[in-house]
DRENZATOR-142737 format. One record per atom (N, C-alpha, C): x, y, z negated. Coordinates in steps of 0.2 Angstrom, whole numbers, padded with zeros to 4 digits, always signed. Atoms other than C-alpha are relative to their C-alpha. Example, Ala and Ser with C-alpha at 12.3 -4.5 7.8 and 13.67 -1.06 7.14 Angstrom:
+0004-0006+0000 +0062-0022-0039 +0004+0006+0000 -0004-0006+0001 +0068-0005-0036 -0004+0005-0003 
//
This chain:
-0006+0003+0003 -0063+0193+0073 +0001-0007+0003 -0001+0006-0003 -0056+0178+0082 +0002-0005-0005 -0002+0005+0005 -0053+0161+0073 +0006-0004+0002 -0006+0004-0001 -0037+0151+0072 -0002-0007-0004 +0000+0006+0003 -0035+0133+0067 +0006-0001-0005 -0005+0001+0005 -0026+0129+0051 +0000-0008-0002 +0000+0007+0003 -0020+0112+0044 +0001+0001-0008 +0000-0001+0008 -0024+0111+0025 -0001-0007-0003 +0001+0006+0004 -0024+0098+0011 -0008-0001-0001 +0007+0001+0001 -0041+0090+0009 -0002+0002-0007 +0001-0002+0006 -0039+0095-0009 -0001+0008-0001 +0000-0008+0000 -0039+0114-0004 -0007+0002+0003 +0006-0001-0003 -0056+0112+0004 -0005+0004-0004 +0005-0004+0004 -0070+0124-0001 -0007+0000+0004 +0007-0001-0004 -0089+0126+0003 +0001+0005+0005 +0000-0005-0005 -0092+0135+0019 +0006+0000+0005 -0005+0000-0005 -0076+0131+0027 -0003-0004+0006 +0003+0004-0006 -0079+0124+0045 +0006-0004+0003 -0004+0005-0003 -0071+0109+0052 +0002+0001+0007 -0002-0001-0007 -0060+0110+0068 +0001-0006+0003 -0001+0006-0003 -0060+0092+0071 -0005-0005-0002 +0004+0006+0002 -0071+0076+0070 +0004-0004-0005 -0004+0004+0004 -0066+0066+0055 -0003-0007+0001 +0002+0007-0002 -0067+0048+0060 +0003-0005-0005 -0002+0006+0004 -0067+0032+0050 -0002-0006+0003 +0002+0006-0003 -0067+0015+0058 -0004+0001+0006 +0004-0001-0006 -0074+0022+0074 -0006+0004-0001 +0006-0004+0002 -0088+0031+0065 +0002+0007-0002 -0001-0007+0002 -0090+0050+0062 -0001+0001-0007 +0001-0001+0007 -0087+0053+0044 -0004+0007-0001 +0003-0006+0000 -0090+0072+0046 +0002+0003+0007 -0001-0002-0007 -0092+0081+0063 +0003+0007+0000 -0003-0006-0001 -0083+0095+0070 -0005+0006+0000 +0004-0006+0000 -0090+0113+0068 -0005+0000-0005 +0005+0000+0006 -0099+0108+0052 +0002+0005-0005 -0002-0004+0006 -0099+0120+0038 -0001-0004-0006 +0000+0005+0005 -0094+0110+0023 -0004+0003-0006 +0003-0001+0006 -0104+0109+0007 +0004-0005-0005 -0003+0004+0005 -0099+0101-0010 +0000-0008+0001 +0001+0007-0001 -0106+0084-0006 +0005-0003+0006 -0005+0002-0006 -0096+0083+0011 +0007+0000-0002 -0007+0000+0003 -0080+0088+0002 +0002-0006-0004 -0001+0005+0005 -0082+0075-0011 +0001-0007+0005 +0000+0006-0004 -0085+0062+0003 +0007+0000+0004 -0006+0000-0004 -0070+0067+0013 +0006-0002-0005 -0006+0002+0005 -0058+0066-0003 -0001-0007-0001 +0000+0007+0002 -0065+0049-0007 +0001-0005+0006 -0001+0005-0005 -0065+0041+0010 +0005+0001+0006 -0004-0001-0006 -0055+0050+0023 +0008-0002-0002 -0006+0003+0002 -0038+0041+0024 +0006+0005+0001 -0006-0005+0000 -0027+0057+0029 -0001+0005-0005 +0000-0005+0006 -0022+0069+0016 -0001+0007+0003 +0001-0007-0003 -0024+0084+0028 -0005+0000+0006 +0005+0000-0006 -0037+0090+0041 +0001+0008+0002 +0000-0006-0003 -0039+0105+0052 -0007+0004-0001 +0006-0004+0001 -0051+0119+0049 +0001+0007+0004 +0000-0007-0003 -0056+0136+0057 +0001+0005-0006 +0000-0006+0005 -0050+0152+0048 +0001+0006+0004 +0000-0006-0004 -0051+0170+0053 +0007+0002+0000 -0007-0002+0000 -0035+0179+0058 +0002+0003-0006 -0002-0004+0005 -0035+0190+0043 +0000-0004-0007 +0000+0005+0006 -0038+0175+0031 +0007-0003-0001 -0006+0004+0001 -0023+0167+0022 -0002-0005-0005 +0002+0005+0005 -0023+0151+0013 +0006-0001-0005 -0005+0001+0005 -0013+0148-0003 +0003-0007+0001 -0003+0007-0001 -0001+0133+0000 -0001-0004-0007 +0001+0005+0006 -0005+0118-0011 +0006-0003-0002 -0005+0004+0003 +0007+0110-0023 -0003-0006-0003 +0003+0006+0003 -0005+0096-0027 +0002-0006+0003 -0002+0006-0003 -0001+0078-0025 -0006-0003+0003 +0005+0003-0004 -0012+0066-0015 -0006-0001-0004 +0006+0001+0004 -0025+0065-0029 -0003+0007-0002 +0002-0007+0002 -0026+0084-0031 +0003+0002-0007 -0003-0002+0007 -0015+0085-0047 +0006+0004+0002 -0005-0005-0001 -0002+0098-0049 +0007-0004-0002 -0006+0004+0001 +0014+0087-0047 +0006+0005-0002 -0006-0004+0002 +0026+0102-0047 +0000+0003-0007 +0001-0002+0007 +0019+0108-0064 +0002-0005-0004 -0002+0006+0004 +0021+0091-0071 +0007-0001+0000 -0008+0001-0001 +0039+0089-0064 +0003+0005-0004 -0004-0005+0004 +0044+0105-0072 -0001-0001-0008 +0001+0002+0007 +0036+0100-0089 +0005-0005-0002 -0004+0005+0002 +0046+0084-0089 +0007+0002+0000 -0007-0002+0000 +0062+0092-0084 +0002+0005-0006 -0001-0004+0006 +0060+0105-0098 +0001-0005-0006 -0001+0005+0005 +0058+0090-0110 +0007-0003+0000 -0006+0003-0001 +0073+0082-0103 +0006+0005-0002 -0005-0005+0002 +0083+0098-0106 +0000+0000-0008 +0001+0000+0007 +0077+0098-0124 +0004-0006-0003 -0003+0006+0002 +0083+0080-0126 +0007+0000+0001 -0007-0001-0001 +0100+0085-0119 +0003+0003-0006 -0002-0004+0005 +0102+0098-0132 +0000-0004-0007 +0001+0004+0006 +0096+0086-0146 +0006-0006+0000 -0005+0005-0001 +0108+0072-0140 +0007+0003-0001 -0007-0004+0001 +0123+0085-0140 +0001+0001-0007 +0000-0001+0007 +0119+0089-0158 +0002-0006-0004 -0002+0006+0004 +0120+0071-0163 +0007-0002+0002 -0007+0001-0002 +0136+0069-0153 +0005+0004-0004 -0004-0005+0004 +0143+0084-0163 -0001-0001-0007 +0001+0002+0007 +0138+0075-0179 -0004+0005-0004 +0004-0005+0004 +0125+0089-0183 -0006-0004-0003 +0006+0003+0003 +0110+0085-0194 -0006-0001+0005 +0006+0001-0004 +0095+0077-0185 -0005+0005-0002 +0005-0005+0001 +0082+0091-0183 -0006-0003+0005 +0006+0003-0004 +0065+0083-0177 -0005+0006+0002 +0005-0005-0002 +0057+0100-0174 -0002+0000+0007 +0002+0000-0007 +0058+0099-0155 -0004-0007+0002 +0004+0006-0001 +0053+0081-0155 -0007+0000-0002 +0007+0000+0002 +0038+0084-0165 -0004+0004+0005 +0004-0005-0004 +0033+0099-0154 -0002-0004+0007 +0001+0004-0006 +0035+0088-0138 -0005-0006-0001 +0005+0006+0001 +0026+0073-0145 -0007+0003-0001 +0007-0003+0001 +0011+0084-0150 -0003+0002+0007 +0002-0002-0007 +0011+0091-0132 -0002-0006+0004 +0001+0006-0004 +0011+0074-0125 -0007-0003-0002 +0006+0003+0003 -0003+0068-0136 -0006+0004+0001 +0006-0005+0000 -0014+0084-0136 -0002+0002+0007 +0002-0004-0006 -0013+0091-0118 +0001-0004+0006 -0002+0003-0007 -0006+0079-0105 -0003-0006+0001 +0004+0006-0002 -0019+0068-0098 +0000-0001+0007 -0001+0001-0007 -0014+0070-0080 +0004-0005+0002 -0004+0005+0000 -0008+0053-0079 +0003-0002+0007 -0002+0001-0007 -0007+0052-0060 +0007+0004+0002 -0006-0005-0001 +0006+0067-0059 +0005-0003-0004 -0005+0002+0005 +0015+0060-0074 +0004-0006+0003 -0002+0006-0003 +0017+0043-0066 +0005+0001+0006 -0004-0001-0006 +0023+0050-0050 +0007+0004-0002 -0006-0004+0002 +0036+0062-0059 +0005-0005-0003 -0004+0005+0003 +0042+0047-0069 +0004-0004+0005 -0003+0004-0005 +0046+0037-0054 +0004+0004+0006 -0004-0004-0005 +0053+0051-0043 +0007-0001-0001 -0007+0000+0000 +0071+0050-0038 +0003+0006-0003 -0003-0006+0003 +0083+0061-0048 +0008-0002-0001 -0007+0001+0000 +0102+0062-0051 +0001-0005-0005 -0002+0006+0005 +0110+0047-0060 +0002+0003-0007 -0002-0003+0006 +0118+0058-0073 -0006+0003-0004 +0005-0002+0004 +0101+0063-0079 -0003-0006-0004 +0004+0006+0002 +0096+0045-0083 -0001+0000-0008 +0001+0001+0007 +0099+0045-0102 -0006+0005-0003 +0005-0005+0003 +0089+0061-0106 -0007+0000+0003 +0007+0001-0003 +0075+0059-0093 -0003-0007-0002 +0002+0006+0002 +0074+0041-0098 -0004+0000-0007 +0003-0001+0006 +0070+0046-0116 -0007+0003+0001 +0006-0004-0001 +0056+0058-0110 -0005-0005+0004 +0004+0004-0003 +0049+0045-0098 -0003-0005-0004 +0002+0006+0005 +0048+0031-0111 -0005+0003-0005 +0005-0003+0005 +0039+0043-0123 -0006+0001+0003 +0006+0000-0003 +0026+0047-0110 -0003-0006+0001 +0002+0007-0001 +0024+0029-0105 -0003-0003-0006 +0002+0003+0007 +0023+0023-0123 -0006+0003-0002 +0006-0003+0003 +0010+0036-0128 -0006-0002+0005 +0005+0002-0005 +0000+0032-0112 -0003-0007-0002 +0002+0007+0002 +0000+0013-0117 -0003+0000-0006 +0003+0000+0007 -0004+0017-0135 -0007+0002+0001 +0007-0002-0001 -0019+0026-0129 -0005-0005+0003 +0004+0006-0003 -0025+0012-0118 -0001-0005-0004 +0001+0005+0005 -0023+0001-0133 -0004+0002-0005 +0005-0003+0005 -0034+0012-0143 +0004+0001-0007 -0003-0001+0007 -0021+0015-0157 -0002+0006-0003 +0002-0006+0003 -0026+0027-0170 +0005+0006+0000 -0004-0006-0002 -0019+0045-0169 +0006+0000-0004 -0007+0000+0004 -0006+0043-0183 +0005-0005+0003 -0005+0004-0003 +0001+0028-0175 +0002+0002+0007 -0002-0003-0006 +0001+0037-0158 +0006+0005-0001 -0005-0004+0002 +0011+0050-0166 +0007-0003-0002 -0006+0004+0002 +0024+0038-0174 +0003-0003+0006 -0002+0004-0006 +0025+0028-0158 +0004+0005+0005 -0003-0005-0004 +0029+0044-0148 +0007+0002-0002 -0006-0002+0003 +0042+0049-0160 +0006-0005+0001 -0004+0005-0001 +0050+0032-0159 +0003-0001+0007 -0002+0000-0007 +0050+0032-0140 +0005+0005+0002 -0005-0006-0002 +0059+0049-0139 +0007-0002-0003 -0006+0001+0004 +0072+0042-0152 +0003-0007+0002 -0002+0007+0000 +0074+0024-0146 +0007-0001+0003 -0007+0001-0003 +0091+0027-0136 +0005+0005-0003 -0005-0006+0002 +0099+0041-0146 +0007-0003-0002 -0006+0003+0002 +0112+0028-0152 +0005+0000+0006 -0004+0000-0005 +0119+0028-0135 +0006+0005+0000 -0005-0005+0001 +0129+0044-0139 +0006-0003-0004 -0005+0003+0004 +0139+0033-0151 +0004-0006+0004 -0003+0006-0004 +0143+0020-0137 +0006+0003+0004 -0005-0002-0005 +0159+0022-0127 -0002+0002+0007 +0003-0003-0006 +0154+0033-0113 +0003-0003+0007 -0003+0004-0006 +0166+0024-0100 -0004-0006+0001 +0004+0006+0000 +0157+0008-0104 -0007+0001+0002 +0007-0002-0002 +0140+0016-0103 -0001+0002+0007 +0001-0002-0007 +0143+0024-0086 +0004-0004+0005 -0004+0004-0004 +0153+0010-0079 -0004-0002+0006 +0004+0002-0006 +0147+0007-0061 +0000-0007+0002 -0001+0007-0002 +0153-0011-0059 -0003-0004-0006 +0003+0004+0004 +0147-0026-0068 +0004+0000-0007 -0003+0000+0007 +0151-0026-0087 +0003-0007-0002 -0003+0006+0002 +0162-0039-0095 -0005-0002-0006 +0004+0002+0006 +0154-0049-0110 +0001+0004-0006 -0001-0005+0006 +0163-0038-0123 -0003+0007+0001 +0003-0007-0001 +0157-0022-0114 -0007+0000-0001 +0007+0000+0001 +0139-0028-0114 -0002-0001-0007 +0001+0000+0008 +0141-0032-0133 +0000+0007-0003 -0001-0007+0002 +0146-0014-0135 -0006+0004+0001 +0006-0003-0002 +0131-0008-0125 -0006-0002-0005 +0006+0003+0004 +0119-0019-0136 +0000+0003-0007 +0000-0003+0007 +0125-0010-0152 -0004+0007+0000 +0003-0007+0000 +0116+0006-0146 -0007+0000-0005 +0007+0000+0004 +0099+0000-0155 +0002+0000-0007 -0002-0001+0007 +0108-0002-0171 +0003+0007-0002 -0002-0007+0001 +0117+0015-0169 -0006+0004-0001 +0006-0004+0001 +0100+0022-0166 -0004+0000-0006 +0004+0001+0006 +0092+0014-0181 +0004+0003-0006 -0004-0003+0005 +0106+0020-0192 -0001+0008+0000 +0002-0007+0000 +0103+0038-0186 -0007+0002-0002 +0007-0002+0001 +0084+0038-0187 -0002-0002-0008 +0002+0001+0006 +0083+0030-0204 +0002+0005-0006 -0002-0005+0004 +0092+0044-0212 -0004+0006+0000 +0005-0005-0001 +0078+0056-0207 -0005+0000-0006 +0004+0000+0006 +0069+0061-0223 -0007+0000+0001 +0007+0000+0000 +0051+0057-0225 -0003-0003+0007 +0002+0003-0006 +0050+0048-0208 -0003-0007-0001 +0003+0006+0001 +0039+0033-0208 +0005-0006+0002 -0005+0005-0002 +0049+0017-0208 -0001-0004+0007 +0002+0003-0006 +0039+0010-0193 +0004+0003+0006 -0004-0003-0006 +0049+0023-0182 +0007-0003+0000 -0007+0002+0000 +0066+0017-0187 +0000-0008+0002 +0000+0008-0002 +0061-0002-0185 -0002+0000+0007 +0001+0000-0007 +0054+0002-0168 +0006+0001+0004 -0006-0002-0003 +0070+0010-0163 +0005-0006+0000 -0005+0006+0001 +0080-0005-0170 -0002-0006+0005 +0002+0006-0003 +0069-0018-0161 -0002+0000+0007 +0003-0001-0007 +0065-0011-0144 +0002-0005+0005 -0003+0005-0004 +0076-0024-0136 -0001-0007-0002 +0002+0007+0002 +0069-0039-0146 -0005-0003+0005 +0005+0003-0005 +0059-0051-0135 -0004-0006-0004 +0004+0004+0003 +0045-0063-0140 +0003-0007-0001 -0003+0007+0000 +0055-0079-0136 +0007+0000-0004 -0006-0001+0004 +0070-0073-0147 +0006+0001+0004 -0006-0001-0004 +0081-0069-0132 +0003+0007+0000 -0002-0007+0000 +0082-0051-0136 +0006+0001-0006 -0005-0002+0005 +0094-0041-0148 -0002+0006-0004 -0006+0003+0003 +0101-0037-0161 -0002-0006-0004 +0002+0005+0005 +0091-0049-0172 -0003-0006+0002 +0003+0005-0003 +0084-0061-0160 -0007-0002-0004 +0006+0001+0003 +0067-0059-0168 -0005-0003+0005 +0006+0003-0004 +0051-0068-0161 -0007+0002-0002 +0007-0001+0001 +0033-0065-0159 -0002+0006-0005 +0002-0005+0005 +0025-0056-0174 +0005+0003-0005 -0005-0003+0004 +0041-0052-0182 +0003+0006+0003 -0002-0006-0004 +0044-0039-0169 -0005+0006-0002 +0004-0006+0002 +0037-0021-0174 -0004+0001+0006 +0005-0002-0005 +0021-0016-0164 +0003+0005+0005 -0003-0005-0004 +0029+0000-0158 +0006-0002+0005 -0005+0002-0004 +0044-0009-0152 -0002-0004+0006 +0003+0004-0006 +0034-0021-0141 -0003+0005+0005 +0002-0004-0005 +0026-0006-0133 +0006+0004+0004 -0006-0004-0002 +0042+0004-0131 +0004-0005+0005 -0003+0005-0004 +0050-0012-0124 -0003+0000+0007 +0004+0000-0007 +0037-0012-0109 +0002+0006+0003 -0001-0007-0003 +0039+0007-0106 +0008+0000+0002 -0007+0000-0001 +0058+0005-0107 +0002-0004+0006 -0001+0004-0006 +0058-0009-0094 -0002+0003+0006 +0003-0003-0006 +0047-0001-0082 +0004+0006+0003 -0004-0006-0002 +0057+0016-0082 +0007-0002+0002 -0007+0002-0002 +0074+0007-0081 -0001-0003+0007 +0000+0003-0007 +0068-0003-0065 -0002+0005+0005 +0002-0005-0005 +0061+0013-0057 +0004+0006+0001 -0005-0006+0000 +0076+0024-0060 +0007-0003+0003 -0007+0001-0002 +0093+0025-0051 +0004+0000-0006 -0005+0000+0005 +0107+0020-0062 +0007-0001+0003 -0007+0000-0003 +0126+0020-0060 +0001-0007+0002 -0001+0007-0002 +0125+0001-0059 -0006-0003+0004 +0005+0003-0003 +0109-0002-0050 -0005+0005+0003 +0005-0004-0004 +0096+0006-0037 -0007-0001-0003 +0007+0001+0003 +0078+0009-0042 -0004-0005+0005 +0005+0003-0003 +0064-0002-0037 -0006+0004+0001 +0007-0004+0000 +0047+0005-0031 -0004-0002-0005 +0004+0002+0005 +0034+0005-0044 -0004-0006+0001 +0004+0006-0001 +0024-0009-0036 +0004-0006-0001 -0004+0006+0001 +0038-0021-0035 +0002-0001-0007 -0002+0000+0007 +0043-0016-0052 -0005-0004-0005 +0006+0002+0003 +0026-0020-0059 -0001-0008+0001 +0001+0007-0002 +0026-0037-0050 +0005-0004-0003 -0006+0004+0003 +0043-0042-0056 -0001-0001-0008 +0001+0001+0007 +0038-0038-0074 -0006-0005-0001 +0005+0005+0001 +0022-0048-0072 +0002-0007+0001 -0003+0007-0001 +0031-0064-0066 +0006-0002-0004 -0006+0002+0004 +0047-0063-0076 +0000+0002-0007 +0000-0003+0007 +0042-0054-0092 -0006-0003-0004 +0006+0002+0003 +0026-0063-0097 +0002-0004-0007 -0002+0004+0005 +0035-0074-0109 +0005+0004-0005 -0004-0003+0004 +0046-0061-0116 -0003+0007-0003 +0004-0006+0003 +0035-0045-0118 -0007-0002-0002 +0007+0002+0002 +0018-0045-0126 -0005-0001+0005 +0004+0002-0006 +0006-0053-0114 -0006+0005+0001 +0005-0004+0000 -0009-0042-0119 +0002+0007+0002 -0003-0006-0001 +0001-0026-0119 +0002+0001+0007 -0002-0001-0007 +0009-0029-0103 -0005+0000+0005 +0006+0000-0005 -0007-0034-0094 -0004+0006+0000 +0003-0007+0000 -0015-0018-0100 +0004+0005+0004 -0005-0005-0003 +0000-0008-0094 -0001+0000+0007 +0000+0001-0007 +0000-0016-0077 -0007+0002+0003 +0007-0002-0003 -0019-0014-0074 -0002+0007+0000 +0001-0008+0001 -0020+0004-0080 +0004+0004+0005 -0005-0004-0005 -0005+0010-0069 -0003-0001+0007 +0002+0001-0006 -0012+0001-0054 -0007+0004+0002 +0006-0004-0001 -0029+0010-0056 +0002+0007+0002 -0002-0007-0001 -0019+0027-0056 +0003+0000+0007 -0004+0000-0006 -0009+0022-0040 -0005-0001+0006 +0005+0001-0005 -0025+0018-0030 -0002+0007+0002 +0001-0007-0003 -0027+0033-0018 +0006+0004+0001 -0006-0004-0001 -0009+0038-0018 +0003-0002+0007 -0004+0001-0007 +0002+0040-0002 +0006-0004-0001 -0006+0004+0000 +0016+0028+0001 +0004+0000+0007 -0004+0000-0007 +0030+0027+0014 +0001-0008+0001 -0001+0007-0002 +0031+0010+0023 +0007-0001+0003 -0006+0002-0003 +0046+0001+0030 +0001+0002+0007 +0000-0002-0006 +0042+0007+0047 +0000+0008+0001 +0000-0007+0001 +0042+0025+0041 -0007+0003+0001 +0007-0003+0000 +0023+0027+0043 -0002+0002-0008 +0002-0002+0007 +0014+0035+0028 -0007-0003+0000 +0007+0003+0001 -0002+0026+0021 -0002+0002-0006 +0003-0001+0007 -0014+0028+0007 -0002-0007-0003 +0002+0006+0004 -0017+0015-0006 -0008-0001+0000 +0007+0000+0001 -0035+0009-0004 -0002-0005-0005 +0001+0005+0005 -0035-0006-0015 +0006-0004-0002 -0005+0004+0002 -0023-0015-0026 -0002-0007-0002 +0001+0007+0002 -0022-0034-0030 +0004-0002-0006 -0004+0002+0006 -0017-0039-0048 +0004-0006+0001 -0004+0007-0002 -0011-0056-0040 +0005+0001+0005 -0005-0001-0005 -0001-0048-0027 +0002+0008+0000 +0000-0007+0001 +0004-0031-0033 +0004+0004+0005 -0004-0004-0005 +0017-0026-0020 -0002+0000+0007 +0003+0000-0006 +0006-0029-0006 -0008+0002+0000 +0007-0002+0001 -0010-0019-0008 -0003+0001+0007 +0004-0002-0007 -0023-0014+0006 +0001+0007+0000 -0001-0007-0001 -0018+0002+0013 -0003+0003+0007 +0003-0003-0005 -0025+0014+0026 +0005+0005+0004 -0004-0004-0004 -0014+0021+0040 -0003+0003+0006 +0003-0003-0006 -0021+0033+0053 -0007-0003+0001 +0007+0003+0000 -0039+0027+0049 +0000-0008+0002 +0000+0007+0000 -0033+0009+0051 +0002-0004-0006 -0001+0003+0006 -0034-0003+0037 +0005-0006+0001 -0006+0005+0000 -0018-0014+0034 +0000-0004-0007 -0001+0004+0006 -0018-0028+0022 +0007-0003+0000 -0007+0002+0000 +0001-0030+0017 +0001-0007-0001 -0001+0008+0002 -0002-0048+0011 +0001-0004+0007 +0000+0003-0007 -0004-0052+0030 +0006+0002+0004 -0005-0003-0004 +0011-0042+0036 +0007-0003-0003 -0006+0003+0002 +0028-0052+0035 +0006+0005+0000 -0006-0005-0001 +0039-0037+0041 -0002+0007-0002 +0002-0007+0002 +0030-0022+0033 -0001+0000-0007 +0000+0000+0008 +0032-0017+0015 +0000+0007-0002 +0000-0006+0003 +0031-0002+0004 +0007+0002-0002 -0006-0002+0002 +0047+0008+0002 -0001+0004-0007 +0001-0003+0007 +0041+0020-0012 -0007+0005+0001 +0005-0005-0001 +0027+0033-0016 +0003+0006+0003 -0002-0006-0004 +0027+0049-0006 -0001+0006-0006 +0000-0006+0005 +0032+0064-0018 -0001+0006+0004 
//
């Protein structure tokens, strides 16, 4: 039986597969051609080899199952499907509100439980959250994204389980008042007038008025919904509260809300890549968002982005090798076995993650 050469993901490697190429790293052989792989070799390739695919020998009668995993070996397709399902549930929920139906939290409770109990594949979730999508999906998908991001930050802050549940409820519900806002203003592609912006700002009050009518729901949820646009320096709305007057859940949701808004295409603005978004938040929001919460959020997300693939401004694809908290948008990357420190490259920058 003759052998063919196949190109596969490094995450599809299995013991006893045979390499059809020398794997080189900085001029040295990481793993040699014609070697039969073992577990330790596979781990070394995944950890150090800068390319996401390699060539192996396979027999003519063998077939390889195509991989749908992302650059860290997580199932991005499955995660994307889950978040889209959640988005469809939110669409139905908001339609019921627009039709003046009684708020039924059954689906919100089910989704919150699934987020908190089952979904710890943060790498895939973060990629799905920042993936480009249709602008008209923004409101429904935004609610889902903010719920995931808020619950993640809540866990990183070691909140107790009860608080995580209430936080996730509030995050799902934080923007439901937008169904009461004039939709022409909400979807206006050009700059808003002062009066139009004042109308948009009413959505947090509308959300609060809807949520506080839900029987037996802890008051912290409605207060978080009301205050998610408040800022520590008093520049937020609707109450211009400061510091410890702002609900804890609202502070967390405010960070998640800001990040998702910056990394999403909207009718009035194009998305930023997540590295640039985190950098902007770091330098422009430290006085308005909770410092400890924001710093925790940035550091944790950067940890998950290490090892991801990115598209550069010259259309090359590279792998994030190391991020720098002091220069977030210019990490150290590897392109075709060559290390590039973007801090030293004036005309080279990241366009986006590779999905």
